[in-house]
N, C-alpha and C positions, 0 to 999 in steps of 0.2 A: 273394227275387227279391234278384239283386246287385247294388247300386246303386251301383258302380264301374265307369263308364263314359267313354266321352270327353264325353257331351255331357252330364252330369246334375252331374258336379262340380267344383268351380274349389278351387284352394289360390292357399292366400297363407302364405307365407314369410316372416317376422319378421326381418329382421337391422337391424334402427333400433336398435340398441345407438350409446354415444356411447365409448364400448370407452373412458375415463379410468384402469378400473381393469388394466386392461393396456394400460396408456402407460410405454413410449415403445412401443412394438408398435405400435401404434393413431394413430401418431403422424401416418401418410399411410395408411392403410386405415382398413376398419371390421374389427369382429370377426370378423365371418364370413370375410374374403376370410384370416384368417391363416390361414399356411403352416401343413398340418401332416403329419405322419408320411411326410414331407419331400416326395409328390408331392402331396398334394392340398390344397385349401380347405378350412375349415371346413363352411362351407356347402354341402359336394361329397356331403355326408353324405344333408341332408335330400332336395336332389333327388333322388338314386340312388336314398332308398326313393320316392319319385313314380316314379321312373323303374321301377321292376322292379313295380312296384302296382298300374301299366297307369293313373298320372295322367296327361296332358297337356296340361293348363290350366291352367299356374301362372304365379303372379305372384310377383314377389318386391321386398318394401317396401325403401326403401335411406332413409337419413338421412346419418349423419354418414362424411367421407370416403371415399365412394359410387366414387370414379372406379377402383380399384382392379377392387372387387367387379364393377363393370358388365364392365368388359372381361374379366372371368375368364366371365362370362355371356354374353357374343359370343361368346369363342375358344371355349368348352367347351360350351358349352349351348344352340349354336345349332343344333340335332338334330333338331326337329323340322317334320314340316310342317304350314303354316300353312294351305294349301290345305282341309286334314282338321279347320281347328280347332282344331290344336294350336298351343299356343308356353310357351316361358319368356320374358317380359319384366320388366326394372325397373321400378317405380312412385315417381318421386321424390311427397315432400309437392307437396298443391297450392297452385300461389300466385292470390291472392285479390287483395285488399284490402292485405295485409299477408302480410310472408315471415315462416313458420311454420312450428314443429318438431313434431315426433311427441312428445308429452309421456309417454306409453305403449302399452301395443298397444292397452287397447281405443282411447285415442285417438287414434293411427294407422286404424284400420277405421271412427271414426269420421268422421274426415277426406278419405274415401275414398269416404261415402255414395252420393255419387254414380254409383261405378263399380259398387257392389255391387248398389245400387237396380235400375240398369241394367240387371243380370248376367242372363244365362237358364237361371242354372245350378239345379238344386234345390239343391244340398246345396252347404259348404263345410268346406272341412281346412284348419283352419291350425294353422301349426307355426311354431318357431320353427327358424332362420337359425346360431342363435350355439348349438348345440348337437350332440357326436357321438357316436352312437348309430347305430345298423342296428334297421329298423323294418318290417313290411308294415301301411302305412295301408292294403289294399283287406280286411283281415283287419278292421279296424276300422268302415272303410261298411259293411262288412257285417253286424255285429251295430247299429250306427245302425239300418238299414234294417229286418232280423229285429225287433226293438224297436218302429219308429216314433218315436223317439226325436226331444225335440225341438232335443235337445246329446248328446252323448257325449261326458266326460271323459276322457281318458287318463290314470293315475292310475302313481307309482313310489312302492316301500313305501321303509323306510330302509336292508333290507342291500344291497340295487340301487343306490342312488342313495349307496353309500359317506358318506352322510354329508356329501356336497358338496352346497353348494345346497339341501336338502333342507328344509322343510317342510311340516309334519305336518299343516296344519289340516284336511282330509279324513276324516269319517266312515263306513267301506264296510263292508259288511255281505256279506267276497263281491262280487260284480258290483250290491250294489244299494248306492248313496251316499245316504245315514244324515243327516250335515250335512256345511255349509260354513261353518269360524267363520275371523273376520276373520287375519288373516295375523299379526297381531299376540300370533295365540298361542303363549302359550311352546311349547318344545320337549317333547313327550308323554317319561316314561321307557321304556325297552329293554324289549321284549316286550309291546308294548300293539302288538298286529298288527290291529287298528281303526283306524288310523291309520296315515293314507296321505298322498301330496304332491302337488298336478299337474304332470305332465311339459310344462307348454307343448306340447302337442295337443289340440286339440278338434276336432270335429265339431257346423257347426249344420244344423237345413233356413236354409234363405237368408234365405227371408220372415220365421223367427222372430230371425234375427240382424238384418236392417234392423230389421224397430219394435222390438227393443229398443233399436238407436242411436239411434235417432230418439226416443225416449222419453227415454231416458236424456241429448241433445242436449252437444254441448258442454262442459260445465261439468260436469255427469255422465259423464263420461268421465274429465278429468282424471290422469292419472297414476295410472288407472287399470290392473291388470294384466285378463286376461279372467276370471281368476276371482272376483275380485269383483266385479266387474261382471256375473257371472250367479250370482254369492252375493245381493248384496245387488237381483236385480232379475229373476229365475229362479228360483230356485229355493224350490219350495213351488210354484209358478202353471207350472212345466216340466213335461215325462216326460224329466229326466238322469240319462242312466244312465254306468255308473263301466265303464273298460274298462282291466283288469290290465297296465302292457307287462313283456312277460318271460313270460307266457303257454305257453294250450298253443294260442294260435292263429297261423295265418302260418307263411309260407312260407320264412324267412327264421332261419338258426341260431340258436335264443338262447340266445345269449351276455349278457345282461341287463348290455349291457355301456350306461353310459351318464354323459355328462358334463357338466356346465357349467361355463364356462369364471368365474369367479369374480375371477380374479385372477391373477399371473402365472406362481406356485402351482401353478398349478392346468392352465394351459397347458405347463410343465414336464413336470406329472406325469403329464401325460394323454400326453405322448410316449413316455413313458417304460413308460408299461403296454407299448409295442409292444413292449420288451427281454426281457420277461419271460418267463423259461423256457418256460412257458404263458401267452403272450398272454391277457389278459381280452376283448381285443375278438378277435374273427372277419374279419381285413378277405381276408382268402385265399380265404372261401371263394367256389365257381366259380363257380353261378348266380347271387353276389349280388354280381358284379362294384362297387365302390365307381370309379363315369366321376369324369374329373375333365379338368384342358387339362394338354395332356402336349407343347412342341414337339420334335420332330423333335431327340433328339439321340444320339449314340454311345453304346456299354454302357459302365461306369461300371468300373473297372480300377485294378490296384495293381500298379504298378511299380518299380525298381528306383529311388534319386534321385541326385544327384549325387557323391556316394560313395559309389554301388555297395550301398547295403542294401537289402534288402527294403521294398517300402511291406505295411504290416499289419492287418489289417481285422477285426476279433473282434466277435463279439454288436453286430451293427449293421445298421444302417440306409440303404443308400446309396442316390442316386438317380443315371439319365441323364445322363452327361457326365460325370462326377464323377471325378478322378485324384489319386489319394493314391500322388505317387512320392517314396517311401523312407519316408516317415510312418509312422508308428502311428495308427490309429484305435480307439477301444473302448466299447462301451456309449454310443452316437452317433446322432444322426439326422444326416445330413445330403442335403440339396434338392441342387438339378440344379446341374450346374458348380460345382462345387465344390474347389476344392483342395487339397491339403496336402502344404506341399515338403518335402525332405531331414532329418529329423532331429525333423519338428514331434510334437509330440504330442496329442492330442485326445482327452476324459472327459470321460462321464458332461454329454454338450455336443448342445445342435440348431443348427446350421451353416444359415443360411437359402439358396435359390439362388444364383449367383456369389462366393460367402467364398469366401478366400483366408488361407491357414494358414504364412505364413508359415517359412522355414529355420531349423531348432532353437528356431522355439517351442511353447511346453507355455500348453496351456487346460485345467479344469478346468472344470466346471457352470457353462458362459455360455450363454446362447440371442445369437449371433450374426445380425444384422440381413444383408439381403439385399445385398449389393455390397461386404461389408466387410472390407476389406483388414487383415490381424493381421502388423504387420511381425517382422522376421526375430528371433529372438531375447528377444520378448514374451515377458516371463512374468503368464498372468493367474487368476484362482484360487486362487493357490501361495499370496498373503497379504492378508490379509482389509483390513488395517489400509487400506493402497495401493490396492486393488480396491474401496473403500470411498471414498478422496478423491477416485478416478477414476471408475467407475460405477456405474447405477442396481445394486443391489442386494437381493434381493428381502429378504422374511421369513425365508424358507426356505433364502436362503444363494445363490439365483440370481445370477449377474451377469448384466447387459442391457447388450449392445450396439449402439445405435440406429442405424442407414443412414449418419445424417449424424456420425457420432464421428471427433473431429480426431484420433490418435492423437501428431501434432507438438503439439501445443497446451500 
């Protein structure tokens, strides 16, 4: 019996990260609202997975700098029929006698226990809204139901995670979860295929989740990831199943791509991955399109500039409304309404919507935030010492220009 229907499954998308590791890009937006691949927001991947999996009851737990994220949910994801019990809705931290924030994944669920306790769905699937991957959640729900599991933990192996954000403290034998060790467990040596990590996708029987949250209480959930709550209070007492990400189940093409954004270099690399000769993430699968909000824009265009030099674009992602007027763009990701003016060159860079690169400017290995206007003849990414004096530079050497940067200062 397939558990996945509108009346039985509640989705909780966690978008509660403080974004400090991604500053200054997160000064005014949540990590889940970051632009990705020019058109998308990071959270679009989790929500698209829900949509294609037939899940229509979706709550998004928000917290820090949530306005941009909430606007995106309103503009891009108000697509379901509330008369049929369908919704995508943002849930902010509840306000009681004190203004509080979520201290972790488990605590976010605990503080919304009133909501979970009053829900009618039999099953809850909890996913991160701050990761980039494609997955058929219906296949997880199917297996969860077939095994009458209390909890199903989605796991990921070291090779699939590519070492990014990977912590191998789960022991498995095929699809059997043998053990959960504390998160502080040292990394295992390469070649130990019995050890995998949690992917931050969990399926619970709703009553099991409610009961364990009540038993743990506020103090027992503080700062905990869900895998730690499961280890401390459910392992050995409940029917816990493992489900391997990127396996043979599900309808989505198994490109086995997964990225969590620990820092700005991870964010940069995740965008640059799309420009490889054979991109590891297939955003072009015809029956699994990534949905987002896109304002109506004219097509992107290359056009001669003031000097009659042709605009050139090589191996780049270029979003709607962007004009390359006599400039050159190579191996870059350009958002909506980006303007590259005469003689300007952009290489190995990410330009957010509304950015402008002035005449003759040279830009290399830059992340340029929304609506930044780079002056004519400016040079960024060519002189490391000068760049470090003016901009935030990541350990990987990527230069980040925030939206409020003043070039005249």
